[in-house]
C-alpha positions in Angstrom: 35.8 39.0 8.5 34.2 39.8 5.6 30.7 39.1 7.1 31.3 41.4 10.0 32.4 44.3 7.9 29.4 44.0 5.8 27.3 43.8 8.7 28.7 46.8 10.1 28.1 48.6 6.8 25.0 47.4 6.1 23.8 48.9 10.0 25.4 52.2 8.9 23.4 52.3 5.5 20.3 51.5 7.4 20.6 53.9 10.3 21.1 57.0 7.2 18.0 55.6 5.5 15.8 55.0 8.2 15.8 58.8 8.6 14.0 58.9 5.2 12.5 55.6 4.6 10.2 53.2 6.7 11.4 50.0 8.0 10.2 47.3 10.3 11.2 47.8 13.8 13.2 44.5 13.9 15.1 45.7 10.6 18.5 45.9 12.4 18.6 42.4 13.5 17.3 40.8 10.2 19.7 42.7 8.3 22.7 42.1 10.7 21.9 38.2 10.6 21.3 38.1 6.9 25.0 40.1 6.6 26.3 37.5 8.8 25.7 34.6 7.1 25.1 35.7 3.7 27.9 33.7 2.3 27.4 30.6 4.4 26.3 28.8 1.3 29.9 28.9 -0.2 30.4 25.8 2.3 28.3 23.6 -0.2 29.0 25.8 -3.9 30.5 29.0 -4.5 28.8 29.5 -7.9 25.4 29.4 -6.5 26.5 30.1 -2.8 23.3 32.6 -2.8 20.8 29.8 -3.3 22.5 27.6 -0.8 22.6 30.5 1.7 19.1 31.0 1.5 18.4 27.1 2.2 20.6 26.7 4.9 19.5 30.0 6.8 15.8 29.1 6.3 16.5 25.6 8.0 18.3 27.3 11.0 17.2 27.8 14.2 18.1 31.2 15.7 17.3 32.1 19.4 14.8 35.2 19.4 14.0 34.7 15.7 10.5 33.6 14.4 10.2 31.2 11.7 8.6 34.4 9.5 11.6 36.3 10.4 14.0 33.7 9.7 12.3 33.3 6.0 13.2 37.2 5.4 16.6 36.8 6.7 17.0 33.6 4.2 15.4 35.9 1.5 17.6 38.5 2.2 20.8 36.7 1.7 19.3 34.9 -1.2 19.2 38.2 -3.1 22.6 39.5 -2.1 23.7 39.0 -6.0 22.5 38.1 -9.1 18.9 38.3 -9.8 16.5 40.5 -8.0 13.3 38.9 -6.2 10.8 37.3 -8.7 7.3 36.1 -8.0 8.4 33.0 -9.4 10.8 32.4 -7.0 9.4 29.7 -3.9 11.1 31.5 -1.0 9.8 35.0 -2.3 6.4 33.9 -2.9 5.9 32.3 -0.1 6.3 35.7 2.0 3.6 38.4 3.1 3.2 41.6 1.3 5.1 43.5 4.2 7.9 41.1 4.2 8.4 41.3 0.7 9.1 44.9 0.8 11.3 44.4 3.7 13.3 41.7 1.5 13.7 44.5 -1.2 14.7 47.1 1.3 17.2 45.2 3.3 18.6 43.2 -0.1 19.4 46.4 -1.7 21.4 47.5 1.3 23.2 43.9 1.8 24.1 44.1 -2.1 25.6 47.7 -1.6 27.4 46.7 1.5 28.8 43.5 -0.1 30.2 45.3 -3.0 31.9 48.0 -0.9 33.7 45.2 0.6 34.6 43.3 -2.5 38.4 43.5 -1.9 38.0 42.0 1.7 40.4 44.9 3.1 37.9 46.8 5.1 38.3 50.0 3.4 35.0 51.2 4.0 34.9 51.2 7.7 35.6 54.8 8.2 32.9 56.0 5.5 30.4 58.9 6.2 27.0 58.7 4.1 25.7 62.0 2.8 22.4 62.4 1.1 22.6 65.1 -1.5 19.4 65.2 -3.5 18.8 61.9 -5.1 22.2 60.6 -4.6 23.6 59.0 -1.5 27.3 59.9 -1.3 29.5 57.4 0.4 32.4 59.4 1.6 35.7 57.5 2.3 39.5 58.8 3.5 41.2 59.3 0.3 43.8 56.7 0.6 43.9 54.6 -2.7 42.4 53.2 -5.8 38.5 52.0 -5.5 38.2 51.3 -8.9 37.2 48.0 -8.0 34.5 49.1 -5.2 33.2 51.5 -8.0 32.9 48.7 -10.4 31.1 46.2 -7.8 28.8 49.1 -6.8 28.1 49.9 -10.5 26.9 46.2 -10.9 25.1 45.9 -7.6 23.7 49.1 -7.1 20.8 48.9 -9.5 18.2 47.3 -7.0 19.3 49.9 -4.5 18.6 52.6 -7.1 15.2 51.1 -7.9 14.1 50.6 -4.2 15.2 53.8 -2.6 15.5 56.1 -5.9 19.1 57.1 -5.0 21.8 56.9 -6.7 25.1 55.9 -5.2 28.5 57.9 -5.6 31.7 56.9 -3.6 33.6 60.2 -2.9 37.1 60.6 -1.8 37.5 63.4 0.8 40.3 63.9 3.3 39.5 63.0 6.6 40.8 64.3 9.9 42.5 61.7 12.0 
């Protein structure tokens, strides 16, 4: 369920951002695949599951996905937590310049979506995204305490800010039913 929630959130962010930023044509496919598989490494080890996810995805065969695209998906999953991509990381070093940019953009989105579903309760399914200057406002129905999501967003949102130049803010608003 978490993977589906994260994938849906990722696609909402991508839809909003592609009005202002350039993405490769197959970005939705790559991002959704990475979102659905980002935690697959937990079957091997929970502490470094992001690295195991990268390895497992990189060695899959997904119909309709080329080897180069699979490496992008694997790298996006690899960077959904902890450190940002570095030239010293083999899975990043092997990517083309264009693929490196794609990985940065998609991993930044995946980090945010993963942070928003940190409680595994799907509380952001009805969110609306509003761009206000250099802030992307995540509007959610006023329905409770979002402290944990705000904390995780603060921890994982830095890469999003660096890549897109946008601050992230959760704003509770009354939604009509």
